[in-house]
Each structure stands twice: as structure tokens, then as C-alpha cells.
N, C-alpha and C positions, 0 to 999 in steps of 0.2 A: 551878623555884627562883625565888623572888621577886626582883625587880630594882627598885632605888630610883633615881629620876630627879630631879635637882635638889634632893635632900634633902627632897622633899615629896610626890612622886607615886610610888606603889607599883604596879608592873606585875607580872602573874602570871609573866612570863618576860622575858628580855632581848630588846630590840628586834631584829628581823630585817628583811631586805630592803634595798633601795637607800638608804632614808632613815635606817637605824639610827644612823649616826654623827651625824645632825643632830637627833635627837630632843631631846637635852639642850639644845642651842642654842636650839631652838624653845621649850622650857620657860622658859629664861632670858629670851627676848624677850617672851614672854607675861607673865612676872612684872614686867619693867621697865615695861611700859605699863599696869600697874595691874589686871590681871584678878584676880579673887578666886581663892583657893586651890582651891575646888571647880570653878570654871570651867577653871582650868589643868589640873587632873586629868583632866577630861572631854576636853579638847583633846589632851592627851598620849596618853591611851589610844586615842583615835580615830586620831591620827597613827601610832601604833605598829601598829594594825590595818591601816591604809591601806598602810603600808610592807610589811607581811607579804603583803598581797594583791598588791602590785606585784611582789614577788619570786616569788610563786606563778604570776603571769601572765607571768613572764619579761621584765618591762619594766625596762630599765636606767635609771640615773639621768639620762643624757643624753637619754633618749627620753620623759621625763615631760612631759605637756602639760596644758593647762587643761581638757580633756575627761575626764581620768582620774578626778578626784574624783566627778563625776556618775555615771560608770560604776561606781565602787566603791560609792557609796551605793545604787544600784539593786540591786547584788549583795547588799549588807548587809541591805537591807530585807526580803529573803526569809527572814532568820533572826532579825533583831532589830528591835524597834519603833524607828522613826526618832525622833531628838530634833530639835526645831525649830531648834536651833543648829548641827547637824552640817554643813550646807552652808557656813555662814559660817566655821566653824572650819577646814574644809579650804581655803577661799579664803584665810584668814589664813596657813595653812601654805604654800600656793603663793606668796603674796606674800613671806613670809619667805625662801623658797628663792631667789626672784628677787633680793631685796635682797642676799642673800649670794652672788649670782652662781653659784649651784649649777645653776640652769636659766636659759635665756635670758629676757630681759625680754619678748620677744614670741614666744610659742610657738603655732604653728598646727599642728594634728594632721597627720600624714603623710597625703597623699592628699586633704587638704581645702583646700590652698592653691590657689585658682583663679587664672587669668590676671588677673582683675580685682583680686584681693586682692594679688597681687604688685605690680601697678601702683600700687595705693593705698599700700602700704608704702613704695615708692620715693618717692612724693610726700610722705608723712609725713616721711621722712628728709630730703628737700629742705627742707621747711618748718622743721624743727627745727635742722638743721645749717647749711644755706646761708643761710636767711632769718632764723634765730634768733627765730621767732615764739613767742608765749606758748602754753602747752599748751591754754588755753581757746580760743584762736583756731584751733588745729589741730583741736580737737574739733568746732568749728563748721563748718569747711570740709570735712573728710573725708567725712561722710555724703553731701553733695551730689555730690562727685566720684565716690564709689562708685556712687551712683544713676545718674549720667550714663553711666558706663562700662557698667553693667549694661543701661541702656536702649539703648545703641548696639551692644554686643557680646554681651549675654546671658551664657551660660556658655561661649561659644566663645573662640577666640583673640583677644587684644587687639592690634590693629595700629594704633598711634597715627598712622602715616603715612596711614591710610585715612580719618581724620577730615576732615570737610568742614564748611563754614559751615552747610549745611542741617541737619547733625546737632545742632549747637549750638542753632540757632534752634528746631528741632523739639522738643528736650528742654525748653527754657524755656517754649515755648507749651503743652507738655503738663503741666508742673508748676505754673506760675505761677497759673493760675485758682483752685487750691485753697489758696493761701497769702495771708496778709495782706501789705501792701506792704513792711513791714520785713523779713519773712522772704524774700520774693522778691528783695529787694535783696541780702540776704546770700548767696542762692544765686548770683546773677550775679557777685558779688564773688569767691566761691569758684571759679566757673568761669574767670574771668579769671586768677586766681592759678594754677590748674591748667594753663591753656593757656600761661601764661608759663613754667611748669616744663617743659612739653612742648617748647617752643621752645628752652629752655635746654639740654635734653638732646640735641636734634637741630636744628642751625641750618638744615638743609635743609627742615625742616617749614614749611608755610605758616603765616603769622601769623594765627591765628584769633581773637585777643583782640578785635579790632574787630567780630567777628561776634556777640558776645554782646549780646543786646538790652538796651536801657536801660530800667530800671523807673522810672516816674514817681515822683519823691521831692521834693515841694515843701518847701522850707526853712521851718521854723518854722510848720507848718500847724496847730498846736494850742497851747493854753495849757498850761503845765506843771501837772501835778496835784500840789499841795503839801498836806502835812498842816499843820493849823493849830497855832499856838502853844498853844492851849488843849488840843487833843488830845495834843500832845507832853507837856504837863504832867500830864495825866490818866494817860497811859501810864507815865511815869516814877514817878508816885506809886503806881501799882498794883503795881510790882515788889516782891516780898518779899525784902528784902535781908538777912534773917536766914539765908537758905540760900545754899549755894555757887553754885547755878545763878542765883539772884537777883542776887548780887553781880557775877557775870560778865556777865549780860544787861544789868544797869543800866549798867555801864561801856561795853558795846558800843553801847547805845542813845544814850548821851551823846556818844560819838564821832561817831555818825551825825547827831544833832540839833544839836550845838554846833559841830562842825568841818565838817560836810557831807562826810565821807569816803565813798567808794564801799564797797560790801560787800566787794569783793576787797581793798581797802586795809586794812580792819579784819581780815579773815580771815587775811591774811598778815603782819600787824604783828608785829615781833620785839622781844624785850627790848632788843636793842642799838639799836633805833630811837628809844628814849626817852632824852633827855638831861635828867636831873632838875636838873642844875646851871643850865642855861639855860632850863628849862621849855619845851622844844620837842620835837616829833615829827618825825623825818626819814622820810617815808613814800614808798615806791615807788609811784608813781601810774601811771595809764594810759599805755601806751607805753613803760614801763620807765624813765621819768624819776623823779627824786627831788625832793620839795618839803619845805620846813620849815613846820610848822604850830605856832602857839602853843598851849601846853598850859595851859589856864586852871586856876585853883585847883579849880573844881568837877570838871572832867574828871580832872585829876591825882589828886585825892583819891579818886575812884571807882576808878581803875585801881590805885592803891597799896593800897586796902582789899582789892581782889580778889587782888592778888599776895600780900599778907600773910596773908589769912584765907580764901582760897577756892581759889586755884590749886593743884592737886595737884603733888607732887614729880614732876619729869619731866626727861629729858635734852633735850627739845625746847626751842628758843629762841623759839618762838611765844609771844606774850603770852596769847592766849586758847586754852584747851584744852577738849577734850570733858569732860563731867562723868562719863560712863560709859566703861569700858574699851572699846577701848584709849585710854589717857589721852595723847592726842597732839593736835597742832594740827588745825584743820578741814581737810578735803580741798579745799575751795573755797568760793567766795562763796555757793553755794546754802545752806550751813549758816547763814549770817547771815540769809538770807531766811526760813529756818525759825524762827530766834529771833524775828524780827519778827512773823511770822504768828501764832505761839503767844502772844506777848505781847499782840498786839491782840485776839485771841480771848478771852484771860483777862480783859482789861480791858473787853471789850464795846464796843470803839470801832469805829465804821463809818468807817474811813479811806478816802481816795481810792483807794489801791492796797494791796497786801500786801507791796510790795517796799521796798528801801532808798532808792531814788532820791527818794521822796516827802519824805524828811527833808532831802535836799540841795536840793530845790525849795523846801521850807518855809523853810529858812535863808535862801536867796537872796531869796525873796519878802518875808520880814520885814526883811531888811537894806535892801531897796529902799524899803519903807514908812517905814523909819527915816531915810531920806535918803541912803543910800550910793549912790555912782555905780556904773554897770555895770563900770567898770574896777576898782573896789575889790572888787566881788563876784567878778569874774573872778580876782583875785589870791587871794582866800580859797578859792575852789573849785579853784584850780590850773589854770585854763583857759589853754592856750597861744595860742589865737586869740580875738580880741575877738568875732568872729561867733558863737562858741559861747555867749557870755553875752547876746547881743542878744535872745534869746527871752524873757528876763525883763522886757523893756520892755512886753510884752503884759499883764502882771499889774498894772502901775501905771495903773489906770483913771483916777485923778484927773489924771494928766499927759496921758493920751490923750484925755480927754473934750473939751478945747478944739479938738482936731484933727478931731473928727467933723463931717461935713457935715450941714447941716439937712435934715430929712426934707421932701420936696416936699409942699406943701399944709399944712405945720405939723402940730402934735400934734392928734390927734383923741381 
């Protein structure tokens, strides 16, 4: 007997298995984030078949974990030609179940949770709950800590009290030669953080933080790579603002080029952060602080045009949304990097880098050439410490030239 889901998807029979009661909710969620009707139908039919397979395998709702979709798809491939979007559809289903608290946020298959993984999960919890660190910072730290524990303990029992200074030094000496200086410094920062956590859990543990080797990190050892004003103008002119994507990308690039915002600040900008009455943006900046930025007529007009004629209808409060389903905010700053990279490629511009920071450097460099002080530049960029802005003194060649010592023997 045929069964209708969400008034639009017809199934050959009523859903069965542990997910049967959640199929309709999954259909509603897919509809809310803008998936096409045909895509919703394919996802719901796949979810219903997955639920039936779970029931046949005797897998209860509380036992579902992130490995089961892959197991099911391998089983299904023996009978049905796989569709390229099947894996993504089931990942969407698992994410929906997690958001609805049907299954835990972190599910590790039974028998797969190693000693190292248990230790890493405890460290993640410490960073998130006790330290309140940003998710991006946690994602940066955790792989180094996992690698350190695996290097020291392998697949055996993790005994943190057995850690010694030689273990820390040996790991850094083993890993650092294959890294650039910036990544090696991030590794040592992550190790110090983890060893603080170990000390926090057991005050009887030796303090190994000082054992972490210092990576040479000379301050301001290079000139900022800035995109030129001419390249910025070419890039903005190349954007096709007759399309939804063009209107969105144009507003994003203006925020980067005119206000010098970081990619994360643009990605996570929300509608409530815009005060149209006072023409200001209240932006959550690096470190969780909030700064007010002036909203110029040019930038404000671009954002307003996107909101009125480009931004899809959504429950999300984010200013900038994906163009394709799911119609939600960007998952992180990497999406802004993708916007920049594709815009530069389409415009045929050979920019200094492919990232967002070149716009920030470009704005600072141009302000300096126009006579702005380092203090004024720091205020615009939201720097909390004057030393952060001092690097831009390097690009003011006219001011630096009189300070240069004469070459011995004169010019040849």
C-alpha cells in the first residue's frame, strides 16, 4: 500500500525500522533548507530503505553510529546502481538525527573507541567546556594531540602519568622537520595546551609544558602580501551582479576590501549585526571580542541589494547563505576562501595569494600610502595590540628609504 510523506513523496510502503517515526521530520528539514522536490524524494526513499535495513540487521535507534551508512551503501550496491549523492544524503540524515538529539553528537562505533580516542575526546571536552575555545581552534589542536598520543602509546593503554620530557621532545623532533615554521609553531602550541590539560586533571603529574621545544618565530620576518587597488577594482568589476551568486559574492568581496574583515567575520556575520539606522556593523572578531565597523554607502548598498534580490528565504540569521541546497549559512571561513579563489580565476587576476587576508593587507597598505597612522590602521582593522600593526611600516618604502645606510663604496 502506497504511503505519502510530507504531502509530496510517495513510498511504496509505510516506513519501517528504527527511523520510521523520523522520516517525515527529515523530509520537512530537507524542504526548509531549499532542496528541490526531486532531491527530497530521493533522500526520503533512501532514508526509508536505510531504516528498513537497520531493522533487518537488528540495530536499535540508540546504537546507530556514523559507520552504518557506509555499511548500508555497500550492501545496497550489490542490488542497485549507486547514485553519486547517496553518501551525502545519508550524512545529511545522520546530521539531522544528531540535531534532533535522536543519536549522540559524537558517535564512535562499539569496539572502535581506542584508549587514544577516549583521551582525545576528554581533551576536546576540556577545550570546549572549561576553556571555551572556538571550534576552529579545537579542530587545529586535536590532530596534533592525537598524533602525539599515538606516537607515544600506539594502540596500547594510554598512561598519562608515564609521559616524560623526552617523549615530548622526541615527538617534536620527529614531526617538525616536515613542517613549515607556522605549522610547527601551531603543533607546539597544541602540545602545551594538552599538557596544561593533563596537569589540570592530575595535579600530581609533572609539569611538562616547559619541555615543549620552542620553534623559532621571528617577528615580522616578511612583508605583507597585499592585493593592489587596481586588482581589487578589476575583481569587483568582473562580478556578474545579475545573478544571485554574483550579488552575494560582490557584497562579500566589498566587506573584505573596504572594511578589511577576516574571512571568519564575514562567514559568521548575522542579520542582527547590521544597524541600518547608525550605518554600523557589530562584528564578532578574533578572540570573541566585538567591534563596530562603519558601513559605507557602497558596502551597505551591496548588502541591501543581496538581501532584497538574492538571499533565499531561510530561517538562518546569517547574512550570507549558500546558493545551492541546503540553503543555510556557510560552515566556516573556508567557504569565503572558495568564493575568493573562484572570483580571481574567473577574472584572470594573478593575485599575491588566493586567500582573504590579502584584502586586509591591501586596505592597510593603501591607508598607509594615503597618510594614515599605524594607530588609525589598527583601529580600522580591530587590532588590540599596537605591535600587530607595526608590520605595515615595512611597506612604507618612502618613509624607510632615509633610514637606509649607504652601501659601502657607493653605487656601482
